[in-house]
C-alpha positions, 0 to 999 in steps of 0.5 A: 764756142757753141760746141763747147757750151753744148758739151758743158751742158751735157756734162752738167746733165750727166753729173746731175743724173749721177748725183741723183743715182747716188742719192737714191742708192744711199737713201734706199740702203738707209731704209734697210736694204742691204744693197741698191743700184739705181740707173736713170735714163731719160724719164725712167729709172731702174732700181735693183734692191737685194730683197727676199720679197718686197712689201707694198710699203717698201715699194712706195718708199722706193718710189717716193725716194726716186721721185724726190731725188730725180722727179721720175713718177712711179709709173716710170720706175721699175723695181727689180729684186735680186 
């Protein structure tokens, strides 16, 4: 029974992470980026966006979206341009 509860808790955690990643990707694309991939691991996030050069305001928007959706502070967010 304990193993089952732990497995269910882990599945629940993974589902929440996947939902946060999908929400981040959708909201970043809605801000005008052509593509976005978000990967959350523990207390950090990597966000890959298609861009020819990020403006400070765009970086702030992405950081805000990640914080709102996943509770990850900007210091733990890596934004990668491609």
